[in-house]
N, C-alpha and C positions, 0 to 999 in steps of 0.2 A: 478581202475574201474569207465568205466564213470555212472551216474546216468540221466537217462531221465524222469523226472517226469512232471508231469502237472497241473497246475492249474485245481481245482474241487470245490471247494465252500469256504463262506466263513460265518462265525459265528456272528451274532451279538441277544444280548439275548434281551426281548422287556416287557414292561409291561402289554400291552394289543393286545394281538393277533391280533384280530379281526379290534382294530384300527392300528394296522402297516403294516398288510394287504390291505386297503384297500388306505392307505397312498402309498405304494408302486405301485400300481395298478394304480391310479391316476395321482402322480408322474410322473412316469419312466413306466409304460406301463408294470409291470413283471406279471405274474402272475404263479399261483401253480401249481410247476411240483408233487409233493410227500408230504406227509405228517406220518410223525410216531405219534402215542399216546403211552404213558406209559400205560404199563398192570393195572398200580396202580394209571393212570392218574395224577402221581405226574410232568408231562412235554408233553408237543406236540412239535415236529418239525416240521417247515415249510419250504419246500423249492422253492422259488420261480427265476421261468427262464425270461431268457430276447427272449426266442426260437430262438435265432441265436448264440449264442458262445458255450452253453455247461457250462460255471460257473455258478452256483449257489448261492443264498443268503439262506444263512438257519435262520429265526426266529426261535428262543428257546425260549418258556413262560414256566415259572415254578411256579407253583400251590404255593407253599409257600414264594414265595420273596414278601418280603412286601417296597413300595415305590419306587424310582426311583432307578437304577445304579449310580455307582460312576462313569465318565464318564474321571476323570484326568484333564488334559489341553484340551483335544479334538484333538489331536496330530495327530492323524492317521485318516484314511477316505478313503471309493469307489470313486471311482471314475468314471463315465456313460458318454460316448460322443453320442448326439442326434441328428439323423436326421431331416432332413427339414431347416426350417427357424429356424436359432437360438434366432435371437430374437425373433420369435412370442414364443417360448417354455419360454424362459426368462420371457416375458408378461403374459406368463400362470401360471408358476410358481409362480410371485408377486399376481397374483390374487387367488392363494391357498394360500398366505400367509405364505409359507416356507421359503423364501428366508432370509439367516441368513448372507452370506457375499457376497460381488462382490468387485472384480478389474477389472475393466471396460481396465484398460491400458496392461492388461496380457491376456485381455482376454478371463474372467474364474468369474462365481462365484458358492456359496456353498448354498443347500438347505438344510433343517436339518428335518427329522422324528421325531414324537411321542415322543422317549425318547433322543433325541436332539443328534444322530449321525449326523453326517455332510456327504456331501456326495457332490463333486465336478465336474460340469455339462460342459463338453466340447463338441463343435461343431465335429459331425464327420467328421474326415478326410479321403479323397478315397487315396488309393495309386495303 
């Protein structure tokens, strides 16, 4: 059997939903595509879109969660390719004070969100 799957979304849990939505809007230009609120108020799911690829970032907020999430060594990460002047985007992320790691010899850097999830930033490669 040949299975044909496609990416749909990736989930991260967040402690402050509004702060996370604002971060992803400012830092990466993502916008809310839709949301689901549990009938009992126990969780909210917000799906963010880049309005280009169809891939969604799902932010999950849990009402009863206390404290920060344990991210281990934070070795897994999201990666975004950004349009325009890569150096200007990096400068903007420095102004937002969200760059957590830079590797200029490899031509990449990472930003981190309010819950300390790491996001790799690369320039857009036209094919």
